[in-house]
N, C-alpha and C positions, 0 to 999 in steps of 0.2 A: 512679293519678296519675302513674306513671312509665312512659315508653315505652322500649323496649329499644334502638332505634337512634337515631343522631343525626339531627336535622332542621336546616334552616337557622336561623340566629340570628334571633330575633324580638324584638319589644318586649314580651317576657314580663317585666313589671316585678317585681322580687323582693319588693317590699312586698306585692303581691297577685297572685301568679302564676296568674291565671285565663286560660285560652286562649280569648280572644274570637274569634279567627279560626275555631277549631273550632266554637264555639257558633253562629256565623253560617252556616257552611257545612253544618251537620248537616241531613239531609233532614227531620227532625222539626220543624224550625222553632224559633222562640224561645218558643213557648208557645201557650196557647189561653185565651179568655175565655168565661164563661157566655153563652149565647145572648141572654139578656135585657140584657146589658151592652153588646153590640155596637152600634155607632153612637153611643155616648155621647161627648159633647164633652169634650176634655181640652185645657187651655191649654198652649202651648209658648211661652215668652218668649225671644225672640232667634232670628234666622234665620241664624246662622253655622253652622259645620260641626257643632257639637254639637246645636244646636236643630233643624236640618234632618234630621240623622241620627235623632234621637229621634222627630221627627214622622213621618218615613218609616216607621220600624218600628212605631210605634203605629198608623199607618194600615193596615199589613199585618196587624196583629193584629185589625183590625176596629173600631178606635176612630176618632173624628173629631177629629184634632188641629186646634186653632185657633192658628195661628202669629201672634205679635205681633213686629213689627220696627220699630225706630226709623229706621233708614237703609235701606240696600240689603241684599238677601240676600247672604250670603257672609261677613259679619263681617270677620275678619282674613285670610280667603281673598279678598283684594281685588285684582282684576286690572283696571287702568285702561288703556283703549285710548288711544293717542296720537291726538289730534284731527287731526293732520296726516296720519296714515295709520293708520286703526283696525285694520288687519290685525295690528298689533304692540301688545303690552301691556307695561305696567310692573307688576311684582309688588310691591305695596306692603306686603303682609304675608307670609304663608307663601309660599315659592317653591321650596324644595328638600325632598324627601321621602325618608327612608331606606327602602330596600327591606325593612328589617326591620319596617316598619309594616304588618303583615299584615291587621289589621282595616280600616285605611284602604284598602289595596289590594283588599280584597274589593269595595268600592264602585267604585273606579277600574276594576277589571276588569269589573264588572257593567255599567258605563256605556260600556265600550269606549273609554276615553280613551287617546290615545297618550302615551307618555312617552319621554324621551331623557335620557342622562346629563347631570348638572349640572356646569358647569365650575368646580368647586372648585379651590383651589390644589393644583397638582401631580397633579390627577386625570388618568387616562389620556386623557380627552377634551379636556383643556385644552392648547392648543398650546404655551403657555409661561407661566411664572409668574415674576414679578419680586418679590423680597423687598427692601424698601428700609428699612433701619434705620440710625439714627445718621448719616444723610447718605450712606451707601454702598449701592449696588444690586448685587444678585446675581440672575442669570437662570438658570432651570433648567427642565427638563421632568420630572425625577424628583428625589426627595429626595437621592439619592446624588450629584447634581451640585452640591449646595450645599456651602459651606465646612464644615470639620470641626466648628466650633462647633455647627452645627445638628444634626449627627449625634450629638454629645455630648448635646444637649438631648433628642433623640428617644430615645436609649438611656436617659437618666435617667428619663424619663417611663415607658417600658416597664418598667424595673427597679422603679420605685416601685409601679406597679400590680400587678406580680407579687408583690413581697415584702410589701407592706402591705395589699393589697386583694384578693388571691387571684383575679386576673383569669382565669386559665386554668380554675380550678375552677368559677367562676361561669358563665363562657361555656359550658363543657361542660354544666353543669346546665341552662342555658337551652336549648341545642340539643337535649338529650335530654328536656326538660320534666320534669326530675327535681326535683319540687317539694320533696321532703324535704331533699335536699342544699342546694338553693337557699335554702330558708328557714333552715336551720341556720346557714349561713355568713352570710347577710344579716342575720338578727336580731342576731347578735353584732356585726357591723359597724355597725349602726344605733346600738347602745349605745356603741360606741367613738367614732364620728365625728359624732354629732348635734351636739355642741358645737364641732366643728372647722370652721373656714373652709377654703376651697380653698387660699388662700394659706398659712394655718397648716399645712396638710398638707404643702405643698411645703417650707416653711421648716424643718420638723422631719424631713424626709427626707434621709438622708445624701447621696444622689445629687444633691440640689439645694442643697447648702450654699453654692455660689457664687451671689451675687446676680445676676451676669451671666447665669447659666443660667436663673434664675427670670424675669428681665426678658425675655430672648429668648423663652422659652417663652410668656410672657404675650402678647407682641406678635405672635408668628408661630403658635405652636401646631401642631397636626397635625390632619388631617381637613378640617374646614371653616374653619380659620383660628385666630386668636389667642384666648386664654382670659382675658386679664387683666380684662376687664369682669365676669367671674364670680368673681374672686378673693375678694370679700367674702362670697360666698354659701356655704351649707352644702356641705361636700365630698360629702355624700350626693347632692346634685343632680347633681354631675358623674359620680359613679359610675354612676348609673342610665343616663345617656346613653352612657357608654363601654361598660358591660356589654352593652347591647342593640344596639350598633353604630348608634345613632341619629346619631352624628357623622360617619358615613362612608357610602359607597355611595349617594349621593343621585341622584335623578332630578328633572327638571322635567316639568310637565304641558303638553302641547301645547294652545295656545289660552288658557292661563292657569289657575292654581289654582282660580279661582272657578268653573271648569267643573264641579268636583265638587259643591259644594252646589247650584248651579243645575241640574245634571243630576239630582240626587235630587229636587229640587222638581218637575221636569217628568216624571220617570220613572214609568211605569205598571207596577207589579209584575205578574208573570204569575199570582201565586197569592194575591191578597188575600182575607182573610176578610171576609165581610159585603158588601164593595163590589163592584160590577160590574166586569168586565174593562175596562181602559182608564182606571180611576180613578187620578188622581195628586193630589199635594198642590196643584198649581196648579189643577186642576179643582175640588177641594173648596173653594178659596178664591176662585173667580172670577178667578184669575190673579194676585192680589196679596195679601200678608199683611195682617193688621189693623195699625193704627198701633201705635207703641210703647206700652209699659205705663207708667202713671204711679202706680198704686197697687195694693197687694195687701192684702186684709183677710180674716181668718177669719170665717166665718159659721156658723150652726147646722149647715148641710148641706154645707159645702165651703169654697171660697176664692173671694172676689169679686175680679175683675180689672177695674180701671178703666184704659182706654186714654187716649191723649193727646187724643182727641176728647171725652172725658167719658163715653163709653158704658161701662156696667158690665154684666158677665156673670159668672155664677157657675158654677164647675166643681168636680167632685169631686176633681180632682187638677191640679196645676200643675207643669210642668217649667221650671226657671229656668236658662238657659244663659249670660247675660252675665257679665262680670267681677263678682265678688261685691261689690266696692266700690260698685257702682251701687245696692246695697241700702241704703247709708248715706245717700244723698241724691238720686240720680236717680229712685228709686222709693220712694214712701211705703209702707214695708213694716210690716205689723203685727208687733210684736216677738214675739208668741206663736208665730209660724211657725217659729222656731228656738230651741233651748235656749240659755240664757245663755252656756254655754261655747262654743257655736258662734258666737255673736255676737262673742265675744272673738277667735276664730280669724279671722273676717271682718275685724275691725279690724286684726289683726296681719299680714294678707296683704301680702307684699312684691312689688312689680312691678318688672320691668326696663323701662327705656326703650329706644327704638330710633328711628333716623331713616334715611331713604333718599332718594336723588335719582337719577332716571332721565332719560335723554335718548335720542332717536332720532337716529341718524347715517346718512349717505348710503350707507355700505357698511362692511364690516369692514376698515377701513383699517389696523388693527393688524397685519394680515397682510402689509402692505407690507414689503419687504426693507430693512433698515438698510444704507445704503451702506458703512458701515465694518465691521460685523460679519457682515453677510449674514443675520442672524436677523431675527425680527419686530421692528418698531419699537416695539411695546408688548405687554404681556402682562397676564394677570390679576395684580392687584397687591395685596400686603400691605405696609402701611407703618405706622410709628409716628407719622405726621403726620395732619393733619386728615381726609383721606378714609378712612383705615384699610383699607377693603377696596373694590377696584374689580373688578366682574364684567363679562364680555364675552359677549354672546349673539348668535350668528350665525344667519342665515336662508338662507345660501347665497351663493356668490360674486356680487358685483354687486348683491345685494339690500340694502335697508335693514337696519340692525342696531341692537341695543339695548345701551346702556351703563348699568350701575348705577355711577355715578361715586363713590358713597359709601354704605357700609352700616355704621352705627355704633351703639353701645350706651351706655346710662347717661350718664356724664360726657361722653363724646365726642358723644353725641346732643344733650345740652343745649348744647353749644358752638354749634350752628346753630339751636337752637329758636326764637330771636327774629329770625332772618334771613328775609327774603322769599325765594321761590324763585330770583329773579334774583341776589340777594345771595349765596345759598348757592352757586349755580353759579360766580359770579365767584371766591369764596374757594377753592372746590375746584380750579378750573382753575389758579389761581395756584400752589397747592401741587403740583399734578401737573406743572406746567411745570418745577418744580425736579427732578422725577424723570425727566421726558422733555423736556429742553430743546429738542430738535430736532423734536418732534412737535406740530403745531398741531391740537390736539383740537377747538378751537372752530370751525375752518373746516369741519369735517365735521358739525356738529350741525345738524339740520334741523327741530327741534321746540323748543317751550318746555319747560323742565324740569318734571317731575312729582315732587312731594315729599310726604313724610309725616313727622310726628313723633308717635309713638303716645301719648306721655305727655301731649300737649296735645289729643288727640282726646277730646271731652267724654264720649262713651259708652264709652270704653276706659280712658283715664288711664294707659296703659302698654301695653307690647307683650305681656308675659306674666308670670305669677307665677314667682318663684324664691325659695325659702326661704332665710332667713338662718340662721346657726348657732342651734340651740336651738328651731327652729320645727317640728320633726317632729311633736310632739304636736298642734299646731294643724292641720297638714296631714291627720293621721289623722282628726281630727274631721270635716273637710269631706268627705274622700273617702268615709268610711263612713256618711255621712248617709243614703244611699239605703236602708240596712237599718233599718227603722223599727219593728220589732215591740216594742222596749223603750221607745219614745218615748211621751209623753203623747198622747192622742187629738188635741189641738189642734195638735200638731206633725207629724201624719201627713198625707200627701198632697201635701206640698211637697217637690220633689226638685231638688237642686242638681246641675248638670253643667257641663261645659266644661273646657278644658285647664287652667285655673287651679285646678280642683278635683282634677285628676289628679296622679299622681306624676311625670309627664313634661310639665310645662307648656312651652309653646312649640312643641309638636309636635301636628300634627293628629290623630295616633294617640290622644293623651290626650283630645282632644275627642270622638272617636268612642267610645272605650271607656267614658268616664263617661256619655255619652249612652245607651249600652247598659245601664249600671247603672240609670239612671233609668227606662228602658223596663221592666226587670225589676221595679223598685219600683212602677211604675204597674200593671203586670200583677198583682202580688200585692195591691196596695191595692184593686183593683176585683174581687177574688175569682177571678182567673185563676191559672194554674199552668203551669210548664214541663213538657215531656214527660219521663218518668222516664229515658229514654235520652239526654236532652240537658239536663242541669241547668244553670241559669244562675248568674251570679255571686253572687246572694244565697243560692241553695241550697247553695253550697259555701263560704259565707262563714266559717263556724266553722273549717273546715279550712285556709283560706287567709288568714285575717284578718291585717292588718298587726300587727306586734308592738306591745304597749303598753309604753311606758316609764313608770317610776314617776313620780308627780307630787309626792310628798312624801318 
């Protein structure tokens, strides 16, 4: 389980440090099914990143996945073309992907999708960053150019992680895939921090005794921006992101993030079991998935799936990838499909909200020289005001460019939830005019605004799961549900996956890895097995299982 030399940091999540990238790339493949089972239909509910990944790998194993989707393929990998110029897209959901997401990049590489650095605050590819707090603006290209207060906050965060969370030890263990060390440290930290909020951690850390430092850190943060919308969440949620470098070294996907699930939908694998060469998910479905699912019911021989058209089909196994809250009301779900304590975990799942607003502009005008300073007239912006985060996407000099005029979370997201797209745009431009009084952003806009608020999207009801303090036990139940040997017969064959089931919700890597868990579960449920030289996540479950905290 331990390699001798260091490897790049990956999203080897310490709760369950299984190397999904190695499992995917092994020449033995993910496993094999008995000949008589090949061609069997298996339902996959949801056509987002998790659902399409599961369907693709089940097809490669020789099964016939039947994908059900309420809306469009892609889920929260939603790239919306601007009607005024469809060459450019607005990334309404996932838009930046850490290089440590090695399972996701297995598919990005397989599809040959281009990537480029994401213009995060102070990233090397970002021409300039403007930090606007308390009515004062500071412009910088590197963190060292910011005032001393920001250096103090950065140092305090680094000190807190080293002294209270053993950052160096954990990062080294992840790079070496030293599972023994990783589990030993993490299991102790789970017990220590499960009841601690992110803000509680900061407030009890000597380096953050100044409220001003905590406030500044929350509003600006480091890596991808501010952290204050995460302050109520479990500190364990933050540690997973920091340990695995998921908050840094981001790239965007050329043509839009939706190219990944759409690519898998249309991709014909070179080595499918059972199916002829050239078979793809699209060809198995006649080009389009089945309508969304309205009901799931246990039968004598499997699970009956009723779609929105009223058609009912029975399957020996069902993979369920949408947000688990949809099982409470959007889908009429037979209660016997999950144990009672799993239903409690579903009910307690906590989702983060998020809103975005994008516009297309005539050119990257922010590169124009300021007549007074000589610098750019505008930069990637972090502010404590309504927009919170402004991101700038260039397509070359003189070409149309894309602006994300606001990317907000939770309470900040709700501030605009009841506004129309035009009203949101007006409110944001008014606040940005206070930061850039000499820059007429509106004069450069050549499109109608494209907006989203994920908590009001009826089949999502939130951007992604993020546990509150004390919810580790609930998360463990949902994540480990794919291992079903100890479950009652009526609870077997129904597999949850998706990023809200994962330990790293909000990241496509979590969607991919839990989809692979479900693939292993279906493989085992239908009598198949992995190759001895390439064991899957369920085969190594006992050795890697998330620590169990006492219940009483």
